KOLVEX-900031 format. One record per residue (C-alpha): residue number from 1; chain; x, y negated, z negated. Coordinates in Angstrom, 3 decimals. Layout:
REM residues N
ATOM num chaine x y z
ATOM NUM A X Y Z
...
//
This chain:
REM residues 399
ATOM num chaine x y z
ATOM 1 A 0.000 0.000 0.000
ATOM 2 A 1.306 -3.430 0.945
ATOM 3 A -0.435 -6.292 -0.805
ATOM 4 A 1.753 -9.109 0.353
ATOM 5 A -0.386 -12.192 0.932
ATOM 6 A -0.133 -14.003 4.236
ATOM 7 A 0.171 -17.755 4.510
ATOM 8 A -3.589 -18.270 4.844
ATOM 9 A -4.270 -16.247 1.699
ATOM 10 A -1.612 -18.104 -0.260
ATOM 11 A -3.129 -21.394 0.861
ATOM 12 A -6.545 -20.169 -0.282
ATOM 13 A -5.165 -19.218 -3.705
ATOM 14 A -3.328 -22.511 -4.059
ATOM 15 A -6.395 -24.552 -3.128
ATOM 16 A -8.612 -22.627 -5.558
ATOM 17 A -6.111 -22.853 -8.405
ATOM 18 A -5.611 -26.553 -7.822
ATOM 19 A -9.351 -27.136 -7.837
ATOM 20 A -9.747 -25.147 -11.070
ATOM 21 A -6.935 -27.106 -12.725
ATOM 22 A -8.807 -30.308 -11.934
ATOM 23 A -12.344 -29.120 -12.781
ATOM 24 A -12.404 -26.291 -15.309
ATOM 25 A -11.318 -28.268 -18.354
ATOM 26 A -14.752 -29.837 -18.903
ATOM 27 A -16.203 -26.378 -19.531
ATOM 28 A -13.486 -24.908 -21.760
ATOM 29 A -15.139 -25.661 -25.111
ATOM 30 A -18.702 -24.660 -24.278
ATOM 31 A -20.023 -21.357 -25.598
ATOM 32 A -21.111 -18.140 -23.945
ATOM 33 A -23.484 -15.392 -24.995
ATOM 34 A -22.463 -13.935 -28.355
ATOM 35 A -20.352 -16.935 -29.334
ATOM 36 A -21.858 -17.184 -32.791
ATOM 37 A -24.578 -19.721 -32.016
ATOM 38 A -28.256 -18.846 -32.450
ATOM 39 A -29.100 -20.398 -29.100
ATOM 40 A -26.186 -18.834 -27.256
ATOM 41 A -28.318 -17.597 -24.329
ATOM 42 A -29.720 -21.048 -23.588
ATOM 43 A -26.269 -22.574 -24.091
ATOM 44 A -24.763 -20.040 -21.711
ATOM 45 A -27.334 -20.644 -18.990
ATOM 46 A -26.963 -24.420 -19.272
ATOM 47 A -23.196 -24.057 -19.032
ATOM 48 A -23.411 -21.762 -16.027
ATOM 49 A -25.868 -24.045 -14.263
ATOM 50 A -23.544 -27.024 -14.649
ATOM 51 A -20.550 -24.921 -13.623
ATOM 52 A -22.210 -23.575 -10.480
ATOM 53 A -23.168 -27.100 -9.466
ATOM 54 A -19.544 -28.122 -9.864
ATOM 55 A -18.467 -25.110 -7.824
ATOM 56 A -20.970 -25.981 -5.118
ATOM 57 A -19.610 -29.515 -4.869
ATOM 58 A -16.210 -28.019 -4.065
ATOM 59 A -17.666 -25.306 -1.784
ATOM 60 A -16.535 -22.633 -4.243
ATOM 61 A -19.952 -21.297 -5.301
ATOM 62 A -20.687 -19.041 -2.323
ATOM 63 A -17.395 -18.350 -0.596
ATOM 64 A -18.879 -15.509 1.507
ATOM 65 A -21.654 -17.662 2.981
ATOM 66 A -21.389 -19.350 6.389
ATOM 67 A -19.738 -22.749 6.430
ATOM 68 A -22.946 -24.417 7.567
ATOM 69 A -24.530 -23.216 4.326
ATOM 70 A -21.767 -24.427 2.023
ATOM 71 A -19.608 -21.305 2.182
ATOM 72 A -16.104 -20.513 3.358
ATOM 73 A -16.668 -17.243 5.252
ATOM 74 A -14.028 -15.694 3.005
ATOM 75 A -12.095 -12.604 4.049
ATOM 76 A -11.899 -9.432 1.976
ATOM 77 A -8.498 -10.418 0.594
ATOM 78 A -9.748 -13.900 -0.262
ATOM 79 A -12.622 -12.346 -2.218
ATOM 80 A -10.082 -10.402 -4.251
ATOM 81 A -8.000 -13.525 -4.819
ATOM 82 A -11.119 -15.411 -5.914
ATOM 83 A -12.049 -12.688 -8.415
ATOM 84 A -8.515 -12.523 -9.820
ATOM 85 A -8.072 -16.273 -10.183
ATOM 86 A -11.492 -16.751 -11.811
ATOM 87 A -10.851 -13.863 -14.232
ATOM 88 A -7.435 -15.198 -15.252
ATOM 89 A -8.885 -18.676 -15.768
ATOM 90 A -11.790 -17.237 -17.824
ATOM 91 A -14.152 -19.390 -15.791
ATOM 92 A -17.859 -19.354 -16.740
ATOM 93 A -20.181 -17.034 -14.870
ATOM 94 A -22.531 -18.224 -12.149
ATOM 95 A -26.038 -19.448 -12.907
ATOM 96 A -27.361 -17.528 -9.896
ATOM 97 A -25.090 -14.481 -9.495
ATOM 98 A -27.846 -12.371 -7.920
ATOM 99 A -28.763 -15.271 -5.672
ATOM 100 A -25.207 -15.975 -4.561
ATOM 101 A -23.956 -12.435 -4.059
ATOM 102 A -27.081 -10.486 -3.093
ATOM 103 A -30.322 -12.373 -2.500
ATOM 104 A -28.778 -15.270 -0.591
ATOM 105 A -26.955 -12.950 1.844
ATOM 106 A -30.216 -10.996 2.311
ATOM 107 A -32.038 -14.206 3.227
ATOM 108 A -29.213 -15.229 5.553
ATOM 109 A -29.365 -11.842 7.297
ATOM 110 A -33.121 -11.180 7.337
ATOM 111 A -34.836 -14.484 6.629
ATOM 112 A -36.610 -16.794 9.052
ATOM 113 A -35.392 -20.347 9.531
ATOM 114 A -38.243 -21.534 7.315
ATOM 115 A -37.282 -19.098 4.555
ATOM 116 A -33.655 -20.181 4.701
ATOM 117 A -34.597 -23.838 4.411
ATOM 118 A -37.018 -23.130 1.580
ATOM 119 A -34.801 -21.019 -0.678
ATOM 120 A -31.080 -21.213 0.120
ATOM 121 A -30.448 -24.807 -1.054
ATOM 122 A -31.866 -24.084 -4.514
ATOM 123 A -29.770 -20.937 -4.868
ATOM 124 A -26.618 -22.836 -3.959
ATOM 125 A -27.008 -25.916 -6.117
ATOM 126 A -28.420 -23.995 -9.120
ATOM 127 A -31.577 -26.078 -9.216
ATOM 128 A -33.637 -22.903 -9.706
ATOM 129 A -32.803 -19.531 -11.219
ATOM 130 A -33.409 -16.232 -9.401
ATOM 131 A -33.837 -12.638 -10.537
ATOM 132 A -33.758 -9.338 -8.693
ATOM 133 A -36.365 -6.668 -9.407
ATOM 134 A -35.607 -3.158 -8.217
ATOM 135 A -35.673 -0.716 -11.151
ATOM 136 A -38.868 0.696 -12.660
ATOM 137 A -39.779 2.969 -15.599
ATOM 138 A -40.003 5.922 -13.184
ATOM 139 A -37.346 4.676 -10.771
ATOM 140 A -34.122 3.585 -12.412
ATOM 141 A -31.285 5.727 -11.172
ATOM 142 A -33.564 7.020 -8.402
ATOM 143 A -34.397 3.632 -6.905
ATOM 144 A -36.285 5.023 -3.905
ATOM 145 A -38.838 6.543 -6.296
ATOM 146 A -40.314 3.099 -7.026
ATOM 147 A -44.102 2.929 -7.456
ATOM 148 A -45.043 -0.774 -7.631
ATOM 149 A -47.594 -1.194 -4.858
ATOM 150 A -48.158 -4.080 -2.467
ATOM 151 A -51.417 -3.815 -0.555
ATOM 152 A -51.924 -6.103 2.431
ATOM 153 A -55.003 -8.313 2.142
ATOM 154 A -55.198 -10.825 4.975
ATOM 155 A -52.136 -13.043 4.848
ATOM 156 A -51.237 -11.906 1.320
ATOM 157 A -50.011 -8.842 -0.538
ATOM 158 A -51.640 -7.770 -3.798
ATOM 159 A -49.040 -6.427 -6.244
ATOM 160 A -49.632 -3.964 -9.078
ATOM 161 A -47.025 -2.147 -11.113
ATOM 162 A -44.159 -2.567 -13.548
ATOM 163 A -40.462 -3.354 -13.213
ATOM 164 A -38.035 -2.834 -16.090
ATOM 165 A -34.607 -4.117 -17.178
ATOM 166 A -34.820 -7.148 -14.884
ATOM 167 A -32.060 -9.541 -15.916
ATOM 168 A -33.218 -13.028 -17.001
ATOM 169 A -36.585 -12.679 -15.249
ATOM 170 A -38.226 -14.901 -17.873
ATOM 171 A -35.841 -17.696 -16.863
ATOM 172 A -36.314 -17.261 -13.111
ATOM 173 A -38.480 -19.354 -10.815
ATOM 174 A -38.142 -16.887 -7.924
ATOM 175 A -37.300 -13.215 -7.592
ATOM 176 A -36.537 -10.685 -4.877
ATOM 177 A -38.504 -7.470 -5.479
ATOM 178 A -38.747 -4.115 -3.755
ATOM 179 A -42.334 -2.858 -3.563
ATOM 180 A -44.110 0.065 -1.937
ATOM 181 A -46.331 -0.796 1.002
ATOM 182 A -46.848 2.860 1.967
ATOM 183 A -48.231 4.626 -1.119
ATOM 184 A -48.189 8.029 0.598
ATOM 185 A -44.472 8.071 1.433
ATOM 186 A -43.377 9.765 -1.813
ATOM 187 A -45.979 12.523 -1.505
ATOM 188 A -44.868 13.374 2.008
ATOM 189 A -41.210 13.527 0.981
ATOM 190 A -40.137 10.275 2.653
ATOM 191 A -39.637 8.053 -0.379
ATOM 192 A -37.078 5.811 1.352
ATOM 193 A -39.770 4.787 3.816
ATOM 194 A -42.609 2.380 3.146
ATOM 195 A -40.557 0.064 0.900
ATOM 196 A -40.793 -3.687 1.538
ATOM 197 A -38.759 -6.615 0.225
ATOM 198 A -40.854 -9.505 -1.104
ATOM 199 A -39.810 -12.829 -2.586
ATOM 200 A -42.048 -13.459 -5.583
ATOM 201 A -43.070 -16.705 -7.225
ATOM 202 A -42.441 -15.827 -10.872
ATOM 203 A -45.038 -18.394 -11.973
ATOM 204 A -47.827 -16.950 -9.801
ATOM 205 A -50.986 -15.665 -11.534
ATOM 206 A -50.714 -11.981 -12.314
ATOM 207 A -46.916 -12.049 -12.831
ATOM 208 A -46.002 -11.512 -16.481
ATOM 209 A -42.475 -11.380 -17.920
ATOM 210 A -41.991 -9.645 -21.264
ATOM 211 A -38.481 -10.267 -22.654
ATOM 212 A -36.849 -7.205 -24.219
ATOM 213 A -35.088 -7.966 -27.492
ATOM 214 A -31.769 -6.115 -27.645
ATOM 215 A -29.895 -4.830 -30.660
ATOM 216 A -27.571 -7.833 -30.258
ATOM 217 A -30.475 -10.152 -30.990
ATOM 218 A -30.491 -11.628 -27.492
ATOM 219 A -33.155 -11.137 -24.804
ATOM 220 A -31.323 -10.900 -21.505
ATOM 221 A -33.643 -8.394 -19.847
ATOM 222 A -37.346 -8.214 -19.091
ATOM 223 A -40.237 -5.991 -18.276
ATOM 224 A -42.105 -7.591 -15.356
ATOM 225 A -45.743 -6.579 -14.946
ATOM 226 A -47.785 -7.272 -11.804
ATOM 227 A -51.567 -7.289 -12.210
ATOM 228 A -53.316 -8.108 -8.933
ATOM 229 A -50.618 -10.715 -8.224
ATOM 230 A -51.146 -12.271 -4.807
ATOM 231 A -47.975 -13.031 -2.851
ATOM 232 A -48.039 -14.658 0.608
ATOM 233 A -47.023 -12.333 3.435
ATOM 234 A -44.807 -15.219 4.578
ATOM 235 A -42.590 -14.379 1.581
ATOM 236 A -41.748 -10.959 3.023
ATOM 237 A -38.061 -10.560 3.833
ATOM 238 A -37.637 -8.485 6.961
ATOM 239 A -40.388 -6.333 8.383
ATOM 240 A -42.895 -4.281 6.433
ATOM 241 A -41.306 -0.982 5.478
ATOM 242 A -37.746 -2.303 6.016
ATOM 243 A -37.069 -3.017 2.339
ATOM 244 A -34.614 -0.173 1.850
ATOM 245 A -32.511 -1.359 4.772
ATOM 246 A -32.692 -4.974 3.586
ATOM 247 A -31.535 -4.067 0.082
ATOM 248 A -28.884 -1.508 0.968
ATOM 249 A -27.179 -3.935 3.354
ATOM 250 A -26.100 -5.855 0.266
ATOM 251 A -25.960 -3.178 -2.417
ATOM 252 A -23.596 -1.042 -0.375
ATOM 253 A -21.153 -3.916 -0.088
ATOM 254 A -18.248 -2.266 -1.877
ATOM 255 A -17.435 -4.311 -4.946
ATOM 256 A -14.324 -6.084 -3.743
ATOM 257 A -14.937 -8.470 -6.614
ATOM 258 A -13.823 -5.700 -8.973
ATOM 259 A -10.329 -7.007 -8.280
ATOM 260 A -10.916 -9.137 -11.383
ATOM 261 A -12.154 -6.193 -13.447
ATOM 262 A -8.793 -5.028 -14.768
ATOM 263 A -7.793 -8.610 -15.496
ATOM 264 A -10.858 -9.083 -17.687
ATOM 265 A -10.209 -5.806 -19.512
ATOM 266 A -6.549 -6.698 -20.072
ATOM 267 A -7.580 -10.119 -21.364
ATOM 268 A -9.948 -8.458 -23.841
ATOM 269 A -7.120 -6.190 -25.048
ATOM 270 A -4.691 -9.093 -25.433
ATOM 271 A -7.274 -11.163 -27.312
ATOM 272 A -7.960 -8.245 -29.632
ATOM 273 A -4.273 -7.772 -30.484
ATOM 274 A -3.831 -11.507 -31.093
ATOM 275 A -6.826 -11.551 -33.458
ATOM 276 A -5.456 -8.545 -35.361
ATOM 277 A -2.069 -10.222 -35.760
ATOM 278 A -3.761 -13.282 -37.225
ATOM 279 A -6.306 -11.584 -39.475
ATOM 280 A -5.300 -7.940 -40.138
ATOM 281 A -1.669 -7.417 -39.039
ATOM 282 A -1.180 -4.234 -41.083
ATOM 283 A -3.564 -2.428 -38.728
ATOM 284 A -1.031 -2.748 -35.933
ATOM 285 A 1.461 -0.664 -37.949
ATOM 286 A -0.929 2.286 -38.043
ATOM 287 A 0.339 5.047 -35.673
ATOM 288 A -3.188 6.009 -34.639
ATOM 289 A -4.104 2.434 -33.761
ATOM 290 A -0.852 1.952 -31.858
ATOM 291 A -1.516 5.107 -29.830
ATOM 292 A -5.044 3.945 -28.971
ATOM 293 A -3.716 0.563 -27.855
ATOM 294 A -1.094 2.240 -25.682
ATOM 295 A -3.656 4.555 -24.106
ATOM 296 A -6.012 1.700 -23.339
ATOM 297 A -3.198 -0.400 -21.905
ATOM 298 A -2.313 2.511 -19.607
ATOM 299 A -5.929 3.059 -18.590
ATOM 300 A -6.404 -0.622 -17.771
ATOM 301 A -3.340 -0.484 -15.544
ATOM 302 A -4.714 2.670 -13.922
ATOM 303 A -7.947 0.801 -13.220
ATOM 304 A -5.997 -2.019 -11.577
ATOM 305 A -4.241 0.469 -9.294
ATOM 306 A -7.524 2.264 -8.587
ATOM 307 A -9.038 -1.021 -7.413
ATOM 308 A -5.930 -1.676 -5.354
ATOM 309 A -6.331 1.656 -3.592
ATOM 310 A -9.994 0.881 -2.896
ATOM 311 A -8.979 -2.474 -1.459
ATOM 312 A -6.347 -0.827 0.714
ATOM 313 A -9.050 1.350 2.268
ATOM 314 A -11.328 -1.645 2.860
ATOM 315 A -8.534 -3.544 4.600
ATOM 316 A -7.986 -0.539 6.878
ATOM 317 A -11.667 -0.385 7.730
ATOM 318 A -12.195 2.758 5.686
ATOM 319 A -14.851 3.491 3.083
ATOM 320 A -13.577 2.896 -0.442
ATOM 321 A -14.715 6.294 -1.646
ATOM 322 A -14.523 7.697 -4.289
ATOM 323 A -12.529 4.858 -5.827
ATOM 324 A -15.522 2.551 -6.367
ATOM 325 A -17.649 4.998 -8.441
ATOM 326 A -14.503 6.046 -10.303
ATOM 327 A -13.748 2.395 -11.090
ATOM 328 A -17.294 1.996 -12.385
ATOM 329 A -16.735 4.906 -14.769
ATOM 330 A -13.454 3.351 -15.897
ATOM 331 A -15.174 0.018 -16.519
ATOM 332 A -17.850 1.672 -18.643
ATOM 333 A -15.437 3.808 -20.652
ATOM 334 A -12.861 1.081 -21.237
ATOM 335 A -15.398 -1.599 -22.133
ATOM 336 A -16.805 0.621 -24.879
ATOM 337 A -13.421 1.904 -26.048
ATOM 338 A -12.106 -1.649 -26.351
ATOM 339 A -15.190 -2.710 -28.298
ATOM 340 A -14.746 0.203 -30.713
ATOM 341 A -11.038 -0.470 -31.166
ATOM 342 A -11.722 -4.151 -31.827
ATOM 343 A -13.879 -3.216 -34.824
ATOM 344 A -11.177 -0.909 -36.152
ATOM 345 A -8.199 -3.270 -35.829
ATOM 346 A -10.047 -6.083 -37.631
ATOM 347 A -11.122 -3.854 -40.504
ATOM 348 A -13.937 -5.331 -42.667
ATOM 349 A -13.773 -8.587 -40.703
ATOM 350 A -14.767 -6.739 -37.549
ATOM 351 A -18.306 -6.042 -38.722
ATOM 352 A -19.147 -9.609 -39.742
ATOM 353 A -21.976 -10.856 -37.566
ATOM 354 A -21.945 -14.113 -35.669
ATOM 355 A -22.820 -17.223 -37.592
ATOM 356 A -21.005 -16.318 -40.811
ATOM 357 A -18.270 -18.614 -42.173
ATOM 358 A -15.608 -15.861 -42.238
ATOM 359 A -16.269 -14.311 -38.843
ATOM 360 A -13.406 -13.873 -36.380
ATOM 361 A -13.842 -15.322 -32.886
ATOM 362 A -17.468 -16.207 -33.648
ATOM 363 A -18.318 -12.621 -34.521
ATOM 364 A -17.279 -11.390 -31.075
ATOM 365 A -16.326 -7.891 -32.256
ATOM 366 A -19.599 -7.216 -34.068
ATOM 367 A -21.607 -8.523 -31.126
ATOM 368 A -19.593 -6.759 -28.442
ATOM 369 A -19.716 -3.335 -30.074
ATOM 370 A -23.447 -2.706 -29.460
ATOM 371 A -23.599 -4.894 -26.337
ATOM 372 A -21.091 -2.804 -24.366
ATOM 373 A -23.351 0.233 -24.594
ATOM 374 A -25.170 -1.207 -21.579
ATOM 375 A -22.191 -0.298 -19.385
ATOM 376 A -23.336 3.330 -19.533
ATOM 377 A -26.345 2.252 -17.464
ATOM 378 A -25.474 -1.038 -15.751
ATOM 379 A -24.305 -0.803 -12.125
ATOM 380 A -25.208 2.887 -12.056
ATOM 381 A -25.774 5.326 -14.911
ATOM 382 A -22.656 7.202 -16.017
ATOM 383 A -24.306 10.618 -15.692
ATOM 384 A -25.489 9.844 -12.158
ATOM 385 A -22.062 8.576 -11.134
ATOM 386 A -20.444 11.746 -12.466
ATOM 387 A -22.926 13.930 -10.593
ATOM 388 A -22.271 12.037 -7.359
ATOM 389 A -18.502 12.394 -7.750
ATOM 390 A -18.799 16.075 -8.668
ATOM 391 A -21.062 16.778 -5.690
ATOM 392 A -19.570 14.604 -2.969
ATOM 393 A -15.943 13.998 -3.952
ATOM 394 A -14.787 17.048 -5.914
ATOM 395 A -17.418 19.270 -4.250
ATOM 396 A -17.972 21.413 -7.304
ATOM 397 A -20.142 24.496 -6.633
ATOM 398 A -23.824 24.205 -7.474
ATOM 399 A -25.444 26.680 -9.833
//
């Protein structure tokens, strides 16, 4: 693998770093979720909204979008550079990550001129928040098994059904949802057919968002219930029954952005060790703790090389398989292992919840420990990923 950057890539990195040096400082002292403040979710979203607007002013919010829509038409390598630089700088997240990376590209690819004019500007400048509704109580890991129905009635669709674990739906003004316009497709064994992509007004009658309170105390996810909700047919993205194709065109975009994954994990490890040195240095003399730190350091480096191999395949026009699902498993395992180790190296201080006067790093360790359990499900359930790798990569025999 040769990852030498050409002159254009180096110029891209230099321009981005220079822009960050001039613009990131205003956001350095603002909190994120789990920072010890009771209103950390609202603080985080306000911070991310302001940050995305700043990014948009510099044409750094949607680097993959066409130039006429405020993007830079970034190459694969430039996407990796972007992810690495942002991770190292610990820049805030985007206000509209789904909108920028998934929904916006879907609208650009499948939307009419009217749809582009109606929705793309608000996604870019963070004036409105978007959510993405795919998973359902009976269709999480098996997305094509979705049951929410959309029945055509004149120039509208009537929606009924339930979506679950929809990130920040209660904060969203608009959402992109997959619905079933052919209710018989599952019964006839063609569940990937008859799925349609609809853009939904989250304030329309019959659309109800029920925030789900997590063990962390936050409410990042929602149950979204449709009860005879009427959505204009003009909000359909692509043709009726083309929803699977519309969605997969974006979801199958191999996560080149995972180039910043190992950097974030390494940063978490370094921060943990620094906190232990300041608050519980004797823990770092424990042989068991030292071995765990060494193992995690090695695994983080392995993850970096795994992502590099995936990138090498992408640059050669090959499919980054099975590196991407393997990297997802690494992310899940390491995120949880780091959270567990953080509790152990801080000793009694590690379990102090946010808001207390003696907490370390705003109670980050106590918050992060239960929060990281979501990585077993987010971006693909661990058990499903293992089954896919066993079946398609290792080709283990079936019983």
